[in-house]
N, C-alpha and C positions, 0 to 999 in steps of 0.2 A: 548626651554628655560624651559618648564615644567620638561623636563628629566633633565636639569641641577640643578634645584632646588631640585628634588627628590634624586638626587645623592649626593647633598650638604647636605641634612637632614640625608642621611644614614651616611655620614662621621662624622657628628656632633654627632649623637647617638653613633657610634663607638668610638669617640674621647672621650666623657663622660664616656663610660664604661672603657676606659683605664685608664683615670684619677682616677676614683673610685678605680679600681684595684690598682693602683700605690699608692694612698692615704692609702689604707688598708694595703700594704705591707710595706711603710715606717713607719707607726705608729702602727702596730700590737702589739708592746710590751706594749703600753698603752690603747689598745682598748678593751682588756678583761672585765674590769669592766663595760664598756659601753654597750658591746654586751650581757653581762649577764643581765644588767639592761634592755636592749631592749627586750630580750627573756622573763624576768619576766612579763615585760608589756603587750606583746603580749599574754602571757599565761592568764593573769588575766583580760584582757579586756572584755571579754564576761560576766564575773561574775560581774564586775563593772556595765556594761550595764543593767544587771537584776536587780541589787540594784537599778539604776536610774529609771527604769520601775516602781519599787515598792515605788518610791516617794522620795528616799534619793538623796541627792545633789551628784554631782559627787565627790567633794572633800572628802566628809563623806563616800561615798561609798568605795573609794580609802583607807581611814584610817581603816574602817571595814575590807576590804580584807587583808590589812597588819597586823592588829591585829590578825586575825584568822591564818594568814600563819606564824606569829611569834610563836604563842601558838602551833601550830601543830609541827613546826620545834623543838622548845625548849623541847617538851614533847617527841619527838623521840630521840632526843640527849641524854635526861636525862635517857631513857629507854636502847637505843642501844648502846651507847658509852661504858658504864660499861660492857655490856655483850660482845661486841666485843673485848674491851681490854683484858678480861678475856680469850677468846678463842684464841686471838693472843699470849698470855703469855702461854697458854697451848700448842699451836702449836709449840712455840720455845722450850718448854720442851720436847716434843715428838719427835722433829726433828731427834735426833740422833737415837732413837729406831726405827723410821720409816725408817731410812737409812739402818739400820742393817737389819730389817725385809725384806726390798726390796731386799738387796744383798743376804741374806742367805735363804730366803723363796721363794719370788715372782719371783725373776729372775731365779733362778734355775729351778723352775717349768716351767717357760716361755721356757727355753733352752731345757729342756727335751721334751716339746711338740712340739716345733718348730725346733728342730734340730740345734741349734745354737751353735757356738763354745764358749768355756769358756770365751775368752777375748773380746767377742762381745760387751758387755755394757761397759767396761772400768769404773767399778763403784768404784774402789779405788781411782781413781783420782778425781772423782767427791766428794766422801765422804771426802777425805782429804781437798779438797778445801773448801767444806762447813763447815767443823769442824774448819779449819783454821780462816774463817771469823767469825764463831760464838764465837771462843774463843777471837776474838779482839773487842766484843761487848762493853766492858767498854771504850776502846780505841777510839772507832768510837763515842760513846756518848760525850767523851770529846772533840773530834775534832768538832763534830756538834755544842756543846755549845761554843766553843772558836770562831768559824766561825760566829754564830749567835751574840755574842758579838762584834765581830770585825766588822760585817756588820749591825749594828744597824740601819743606814740609810734605808738600804733595808728592814729591818724588819718593819721599821716605814712606808716605802713606801707601803708594802703588807697590813698593818693594814688599811692605809688610803684608799687603793682600796677596802678593805672589808667594810669599812663605806661608801664609795662613792656608792656602788651598791644599796642599799635601798634608797638613796637620790636621785640618778638619776632615779631610778624605780619609785619612787612617782611622780616626775614632769612628767615623760613620760606618765605614766598611767593618771594622771590628765588632761593632755592635748592632749590625744591620738586622739580624734574626731576631736580636731581643727587641729592638724597637717595633719591628713589624708584629711581633708577637703582643707587645704591650698595647700597641694600637687596636689590634684584633680584640683584645679583652676587654676594651672600653666601648666596643660597639653595643647598641641596644639588642638584647637577645632575640627579640621577635623580627629583627631587621638583619641579623648577622649574615645568614645565608644569602640573603639578595645582595648585600653590600660586598660579601666575599665574591659572589658571582661577578658583579660588576668590576671589582679590583681585579679580578683575574683576567677579566676580558681586556681592560685597560692595559695591565701587564703585558699582555700578548701583542697589543697594538704599539704601546711604547717601546717594548723590547725588539719588536721587528723594526720600528722606525730608528729609534735612537741607535741601537747596535747595528742594525742591518744597512740602514742609509748612511750611516758614517763610514761603514766598511765600503759600501759601493762608491761613495765619493773618493775615499782613499786609492780604491783599485782602478777607477776611471783616471784620477789624476796621474797615477803611476803609468798607465797603458798610454794615454795621451802624450805624457812628457817624454817617455822612453820612445814611442814610436816618432814623434816629431824630431827628437835628437837624432835618431837612426837616419830620417830623411836629409838631415844635415841642416836643419832650421836653426839659425843662431840663437833665437829667443824661445826654442822648443820647451825647454823647462818650465819657465816662466808661463807660457801661455798654457801649457799641459796642466800645471797645478791649479791656475785660475779657473780653467774649464772644469776641473775636477770639484773645486769649491761651489762653482755655480751649478753643479749637478745636483744641489740640494732642491732645486726647483725642476721638475721633469722637463727635458728637452734644452733647457736653458744652458747647461753646460755645452752641449753640443752645438747650439746655435752661436753662442759667444765665442766658442773656441775655433770652430772651423772658420767663422768670419774673420777673427783676429789673425789666425795662422794663414789664411788665403792672402790677407793684406800684407803681411810680413814676408810670405812667400813670393808674391809678385814682386815686391820691392827688391829682395835679396836675389831672386832666380832669374828675374826679367822673363824672357820669353822661352826660357827652358821648360818643357811641358811635363817631363818626368818627375821632377820634384812636387809639382803642383799636384799630379796623380798620387803621388805618395802621401800627400797631406790629406787629401780627401780620403783615400783608402784607410789612412790611421783613424779618422773618425767614423768612417762607416763601420770599421771592425769593432771600434769602442762602442758604438751605438748598437750594434747587433749582440755584443757580449753582454751589454747592460740589459737588453730587452729580453734575451733567451738564457742566460745564465746567471749574472750577478743579481739581478732584482728578484727573480723567482727562487733563488737559492737563499739569499742573504735576507731579503725583505719579505718575500710572499705577497699574498693578496689581502692581507689583513688591514692594511692602513685606508686604503680607498679615499685619500685626500685628494681632490681635484687640484690641478696646478694652480687654478686661480686662488683657491682656498689657501693653499700654500703661500703664495705671493701676499694676499691680503693679510694673513695671520702674521707674517714677518714685519710687514709694514705697519699694521695696527699695534704690534707689540713694542716695535721699536718707538712709534708715536707716543704711546702711553707710558711705558717705563724704560725707555732708553735702550741701552745695551743688555740689560736685565731682561726686558720684555722680548728682545730678540731671542735670547736664550730660552725663555719660557714659551715662545709663541707656538712652535709646531708640537711640543709634547702636550701643552693645553689644548691646542686645537684637536689632537688625536683623541684625547679624554672626551672633549665636548661631542666629537663625532660618535664615540661610544654612547654616551648618554643621550644623544639625539636619536640614534638607533633605537635605543629601548623605549624612548618616549613615542616614537613612531610606531613601535609593536604594540605599546600600551593603547595608543589612539586607535589603531586598526582593530583591536580587540574590544573597544568601548561601546557603550549604547549610543554615544554621540555620532560615532562613524557609521554604525549600523542603522541608525535612525529609530532604535526600539523606543526610545523616550516618547519621540513624536507619535508613533504607531499606537503607543498604549494610550495617549490622550484623546 
């Protein structure tokens, strides 16, 4: 009878997980604002808890955090958006010249050094395709505007989701502790300690990743952008911020950033060696700070996700659930890693691993 009850309980848990996964799959198109709101609430909960300890009520603590966050976002938008728009426009202006430079300077040099055939790069086709699309910019803008006008309901829905995020975040953050207490009260009494232990470990991993890795990405983006702009690279802000975003995958930000910066630097500075040394130095300093300061301080060693696992999780999440899956991918992967670690420990302690069952027969 006990075996039957234990087996039934396992099937109930498995069925619950299947239902949750099915729910996410069926409603993933409308879940994005709620998931973003949940992420913001999770990020800001420790800060609100600290304000509560200082004597502020939960509601006023949430208001203070949201006000501060709004001011920071608005300030960044006012500063960064005009600069990014200027650099994107500059990139658009430089694109034909960069293509000519790649075709007539960089590629011939690479061919002579690597012994490649003249037709290896097929650059004429690439240039023709890009030039054709760039020549249709006005038409593309017109199509986009007409589509936006025709799909005004979709635009209204997008704006509604944008407004929904802070509203849902506010209520989730205000009632966060109450929700956690309610969930804990519903746990089976004989499993509560085990579930709380697992939840605590998942919280450590998620906190390290969600809060820590985001801070690492922001810090690296700032370091790369500031360094490249100091070197004098025209597209420094754009390349630096892209490298910071790519840092969500270990070493990806460094590789993509230094590659793009060196190409842009060779085009801009030509044979001037000192700016190129400066570009390399910026990324070497950023990589050193990430490895020795930022990651140990902000993330720690609790995550343990292999770079291949990170890439697979993002691609799999996007394939299964779209943008919602991308948002969920790494947090879910981190939780799965914790569960796999516990299953591994249970297996190592089991009779199956030790061979006790076979020895007794």
